[in-house]
N, C-alpha and C positions, 0 to 999 in steps of 0.2 A: 394590175398589181404595181408595175413600175410607175404608172401615171400617178397613182396615189402617193407612192413614196416620194416622188419628185415634188408633189404639192407640199408635203410636210417639210421636205428639205428646203424648199424655197422660202417657206415661212420662217424657218430658223435663220437662214442666211440673211433675209431682209431685216430681221430683228437685230442681228449683230451689226449689220451695216448702219441701222438707224441709231443704235446706242453708242457706237464707238467710231472714232474718226479713223477707220482703217480702210484700206483699199478693197476693191471688189474681189480681187483674187485672194486676198488674205481672209476675207470673210467667208469665201467659198471653201477655203481649206479648213478653217475652224468649224464651219458648219458640217463639213464632211466628216471631220474627226468625231464630233459629238454625235452626229447622226449614225455613223457606222457603229459607234460604241453602243448606241441604243438597240441595235439589232444583233449585238453579240459578235460582231466580226473581230473584235479584239477582246482578249480575255482580261486584260488589265483595265483599270479605271483611266479613262482618257485624260481627265484633268490632272491626275497624278502623273501619268506618263509625260504630259507636256511640262509640268512644273519641274520634274526631275530630268528633263531632256532625254528621256528614254526613247529608243527607236520604236515607232509604231508599225505593227505588222502591215504588210502590203495589202492593198485592196484586191478583192477577187472580182472587181468590176472593171477597173481601168488599168491594171498593172502598175499603178503609181505607188510610190512609197513616200510618205510624208512624215516630217518630224518638225519640232520647234526647238530652236536653241536660244541661248540668251541674246544672240545677235538678230535672230529672225527665223523665218521659215526655211526649211530645206525641202525642195521637191526633187525626188530622184525618179527619172524615167528610165526604164530598164527594158532591154530587148536581148535577143540571143547573142548579139555581137559586142555591144558596149554598154556603158553606164554613164549617163550625163547627170550632173548635179547642178541645180540652179539655186542660188541664195537670194532670198528676198528679205530686206530689212523691214522691221516694223515701222509703221508711220510714226513720226515724232509725237503725234497727239495720242497715240494708243498707249493705254496703261496695261502692261502685260499681265500683271497680277489680277487686275480687274477682269480682263478678258478670260483668264483661266478660271476665275471664280464664276463668271457668267456661263462658260461652257459646262462647268460642273452642274450648275443649276438647270441648264437646258437638258443635260443628260438625264437627270432625275425625272424631269417633266416628261421628256419624250419616251423614256422607258415605260412610264405608266400609261402614256397616251397610246403607244403601240400595243400594249398589253390589254387595251380596251378597259382599263380600270381606273382611269384618272377622274377624280371628282370634277364636276363641271366648273365649279367656282375656281379651281386651280387652273383649269384651261383658260377661263376668262381673264385671270390675272395676266396670262401670257399675251392675250390678243386684244385687250381692251384699248390699247393706245392708238391703234390705227384701224380704220374701217376696212382697209384692204386686208390686213392681217386677220380681222374677224371673218371676212368673207372666205379667205383661204382656209382658215381653221375649221369653220363650219362645214365647208365643202369636204375638206379632207377627213374630218371626223365622221361625217355621214357616210362617205364612200369607203373609208378604210375598214369599215366593219366587216367587209367581206374578205379582208386579207387573212389567210390562214383558216378561215372557217366559212367557205362559200355556201355550205349546205345548212348551216345552223341558223335558220331563218328566225327562230324564236329569239335567239340571242340578239340577232341583228335588229329585229323590231323593237326589242326592249331598249337597246342602246340608242336607236334612232329617237325614241321619246325623250331621251336625256338631252337632246339638242335644244329643247324648248327654252332653257335658260339663256342660250346664246342669242336667241331671237330677241330677248329683252334688251341685250346690249346693242344689237344691230338697229333696233327700232328707236333708240334714244341717242341723241347727239350730245355727248358730254361737253364737247367744245362749245356747243350752243349755250349750255348753262354757264360756262366760264365767260362767255361773251355777253351774257345777259339777255339772250334771245329766246330761251326756252319757255314755252307756255304749258308743257305737258309733263312737268317733273313728277306729278302724282302718278303717272303711269310707270315710272321707273322706281321711285322711292316708296316706302311704306311696306305694308304686308299684302302680298298678292297670292291668291289661290291659283295654282297652275292647272293646266288641263289634265296633267297626269296624276292629280290628287294631292300633290305636295304644296307647301307654302314657302314663298320666297320673301325674306325680310331684307330690306336694304335701307341704309341711312347714310347721312353725310356728316362727317365729323373730322375735318382735316387736321385739327390740332390734337386729336385724341391719340393716346399711345396704343390703346386697344379698346374694342367695344364687344360686349357680350349681349346676348338676348336670352331672356328668361321668361317662362310662362307656364300656362296649364299643360302645354304639349310636352314639356321636358321635365315635369315635376318640379318646376321652379329652380332647376339647376342652371348654371350658366353655360350656354353654348357659345363657343368662340366664333366671332364673325370674321370673315376673310377680308383683308384689305387689298384693293387693287393698286399695286405699286404705291405711289405717294399721292394718289388722287384724292384721298379723304373719303372714298366710298367703301363702306363696309357691308358685306353680304353674308347671309346664311340661308340655307334651304333645309326645311324640316319635313320628314316623311309623315309625321303624325299630326301636325297642326291642322285645326279645323275651324270653320266659321263659328263665331260665338266664344271662342277661347280668348283669354286675356293674356297680355304680354307687356313687357317693357324692356328698355335698353339700360345697361349699366355701362357708363362711359368713364373710362380710366384716362386720367391726364396727370400732369404735374401737380394739379390742385387736389388730386385724390379721385375717389370713385363716387359718382353721383347717379342715382336712379332717375331716368327720364322717360316720359311718355314719348311715343313716336311722333315727331313733328308732322309726318304725313299720314297719321292713322286716320282711318275712315270712320271710327267710332271710339268712344271712351266711356268709362264708368261714370255713374252719377256722382257728383260731388258729395262729400269731400274726397272720395276716392278718385284716382287719376290714371288707372291702368288703361292702356290701349286695348282695343277689341278687334279681332280679325272679322272681316265682313265679306260676304259674297255679294259683290256689287252688281251682279247680274240676276239677282233673285227677283227683282221687280221689272215688269215689262210695261212701258208707257203705251197709252193709246191716244196720244194727243198730236199725231202727225198732221192732221188737218189744221189745228190751231197754229202750230209752228210754221206751216207753209204759208198761212195767210197773215201772220203777225207783221206789224209795222212799228215804226217809231212814234206813231200817234201824232205826227205833226199836222195831219189833216182831219183829225177826228177828236171828239171830246176825250179828255183824260182826267178822271176823277179818282183820286187815290185815297184808300182807307188805310191809314197808318195805325199799326197796333202792336202791342206786346202780347205775344201768344199766351204767356203764362198767367197774365192777369186779366185777360179779356172777360172770361167767365170762370167761375170757381166750381171745381168738381167736388161735391160733398163726399164722394167715395174714395178720394185720394188724400193721403195725409198732408200732402203739400198743396192740395187744391188744384192740381193740374189735370187737364185733359190731354190725351195723346193726340198726335197729329191726325190719326185716323178718326178718333172720336169727335174731334172738333170740326172736321171738314164739312159735313153736311149743314150743320147749323150756321157755320160761318158763311158758307156760300149763299145760303138762304137770306141771311141778314144783308150782305153787301148787294145782292141783286135787288132786294126790296127797297133799298135806299139809293139805288142808281149809281153805285160805284162801278168803275170799269176795272180797277186794279186793287189788289191788296199789297200793302208794304209791311213786311215783318221786320221788327227790330231784330238785331243780329241773332241768328240761330246757330252760329258756330259755337263749339263748346267753350264754356267759361266757368271759372270756379266760384264766383261771387254773384249771388242772385241780385244784389243791389246795384250791380253794374249794368243791369238790363242787357247784358251780352256784349258790351262795348270794350271789355278787356278779356281777350281770348287766350286760350291755351291750345285749342284744337282747331286749326284753321281749315281743316278738311273733314271735321267731324261735326255733324249736326248734333246739337245738345241732346243728351239722353234723358233730360227732364221730361221730354214729351214723346219719347218712344225711339224707334229704330230708324236707320236710314231708309229702309223700304217704306215705312209709314210716312215719312216726309215726302218721298217720291209720289206716294198715293195721293197725298193732300194736294200737291202741285198739279198732278194729273187730273184730279177731279175738278179743280178750279178751271183748268183749260177746257175741259169737256163741257163746262157750264159757261164758257165765254168770259171768264175772269182771268186777267193777267196777274202775275205774282212777281213782286220785287222784293229783294232782301237787302238790308243794310250790311255793308261790308266795311271792315276796319283795316285799312292798309298802312296805318301810320304808327300804331303802337301795339304792345301786347302785355299780358299779365306777367307780373314778376315772380310768380310762384317758382320755386326751385326745380320742380319736376318738369317745367315747361321749356321754353326756348332760351331762357336766360342762362348765359354761360354754358351753352349746350355741350361743347367739347372742351370745357375747361378754360375757354377764352370767350371774348365778346364776339360770338360768331354772327348773331343776328342784330345785335344792338351796338350802339356807340360805346367805346371803351371809357369815355369821359362823362362824368355826372352832369356837367353843365349843359350838355345837349342830349345826354343819354336818358334822362328821366323827364317824363311829361308832367304837366300840371296836375294830373290825376295820380301821380306816383307810379305809373306804368313805365315800361321800357320803350323808348323810341326805336323804330327800325332804322338801320343804317342803309339807306337806299342806294348809296354809292357802291355798295358791294353787289356785284352782279349776281352772285348766288342768292342773295336776299331778294333782289328784284325778281329773279325767276321763281322763287318760293311764292311771292305775293301774286305775281301775275298768273302763275299756275293755279293758285287758290281761286282767283277770280274766274278763270276759265272753267275750273272744276264745277263751281256752282251753276254756271250757265250751261255747260255741256252735260254734266252727269245728272243734275237735278232739274234741268229745263227751266230755270228761272228766266223771267222775261226782262230782267234788268237788275242792276246793282246801284244802290244809292251809297256812294262812298263817303264815309264819315271823316270829319275833322280835316278836310282838305286844306284849310287855312294853316294847319300845323305842318303840313307838308310844303306849302308854298313858302312860308316864312319860317326862319329858325324859331322854334318854340312858339310859333303862331304870332310872333311880334314883328310887325313891319319895320320897327326901328332896328331890329337885328339884321335885316336884309333878307334877300331871297335865297332860299336853299336850292342852288342850281342843280345839284344831283337829284334831289327829290322831285323837282319840277320835270327834269328829264325823264325820270322813272315814270311819272304819271303820263307823259306824252307817249313814251314807248309802249306802256301797258295799254293805254286807250287805243292807240293805233293798231296794235296787234289784236285786241278784242274786237275792234270794229271790222277788221279783215276777216276774223273767224266767225263773228256773229253780227252780221249787218243789221239785223232788226232787234237786237237787244239794247235796251236803254241804259246809257251810262250817265249817272246823275251825280252832280257834285254838291255836297253839303258844305257850302263855303260862305262865310260871312264877311269876306274882305271885298275891297274894290279892285282887286287884281284883274287886269283886263283879259279879255278873250278866253274866258273859261270854256265857252261853248263853241269857239271857232275850231274848225278842223286843224289837226296837227300840221298838215301840209301847208296850211295858210298861216302858221305861226301861233296857233292856239293850243289849249290843253287837250282838246279833242272830246270834251263831254257833250252829250246831247242836250242836257238840261242842267240848269243851276237851281238848287232848291230855293224856294221863295220863303226866306226866313221872315220877311215882312208879314206874311200871312200868319205864321205861328205866333210871332211876338206882338206886332202892332195891331193887326186886325182883331185878333181874339181879345186883346187888352181893351180895345175900343168898345167891343160889344159886352164886355164884362162890367162896364160902367152903367150907372143908372141913366135913364133917358135924359134927365135934366142936365147932366154933366157932359153928354156927348157933343153938344154943340161947341164946347170949348176945346174939344180934342179931335177935331176933324183932320188935323195934320197927321194923326196916326194912320188914317186911311190913305192919305196922299203922298206920304213920305217915300214909300217904296217906288212911286212913279219917277222919283229923281234918278234912280239907278236901273230901272227895268230895262231901258233901251240900250244899256251898255253891252248887252248880250244879244 
């Protein structure tokens, strides 16, 4: 019993120590006052007693008598013979009113915590800032369930299940995101179905005043999301949300209220609709373990890639848009590429996009396979079938820019969160928004998306689009090198290489920038391959000419040899 109380007490004391420049003994007294109040040892409100300099009733634990005056703390130690009073001045850096306010907040939180009735997200607000506090709180919460009700096992078991949300915090390093080092943001943000049947929603909007979530599960009413201190992380857990239900966020800022899809959603509606969709990401089980175990970077074997746009490869007469689903197209596509000697298929971008004419190169859903061709599970099935037939699968990935639709990433929290705030570098030549790669949260968003497709969908490589626009400002060498974007590419490729040693990282780059395929540790960008644009442009152009003209155009075949050996 006392062991668990001490755990809670220490957690409160350390939080006070961390937040304010007060001495250890001062924090101990404040923590004791708040903690004792939580257990009803004082009938008055502790914060009010402190603010009005009222005497606090003596403890039934240590015979000590504590109070706080305008000058500082008074500790009275009492025994049968005499009374000694020690005065302690507040530290110069300590804000007395702020401390009183904090004690009041702690009282409310701890009262509910001890009563075993605190919402998990409120507890997480208290403990998110430091891993040690999270550890203590998780341990204390789990063990304190037996306080006062050691025989009520049903209640204890039910409460133990509620700790699952804490594990989400412990498994994710927020500081890693702020440092630009996180590759698994998709495991923390987005909509996640929990083991106990509920759904956790989490988004990042540091400049928002408030964020609500609305969807099928709450009758399209707005449910307030809880903010963790000033971290910009908003969370909500719903008891009724289920896979297949639609939702969106309403982000309130100084600019007003805007409806947004979830930047980390795992599925979205078919355009022109844009709502996010809750997905059970464990619904499909891969059977390609042998393929993944034997996969290589293909440096020592033939590599023959069939590049295709899935929506226009074959037309489905039974679909109003002419599309086959991922599942429907799998067998005939595999048969075709095997018959023609291809080793790999490369899909033009499959991430969700609003405009068919963009071919997928202007995305709104960086973690959502486009719903044009079916569900996430169906895409997993397509990749799995390819692997089981000895065919590798590459996907085009767009880490440089995104679609400017209002419901997407643009001005997500009322500010330029993902994009540049200035139009001269903020808009691409295609009218889309350029990512601001110098922002570490943006870097983590993109490198997490890259890892997501390789890890969750088992893609064998990513062909990264428009790398020239990342290397040079607006893709123009005359404007100079964009150092932040180049550094982002290096860090992303280095991390992906560490996590996925046999996944191909391919640069679609038309510039003469050196060392595209040199390892990052040797001063390069860390790609495995550079796309041969000479094949697409010069070689195909040569063979499109009539035979009598080809003799005059032999340089179309030889020009690429001028730069081949730069890599």
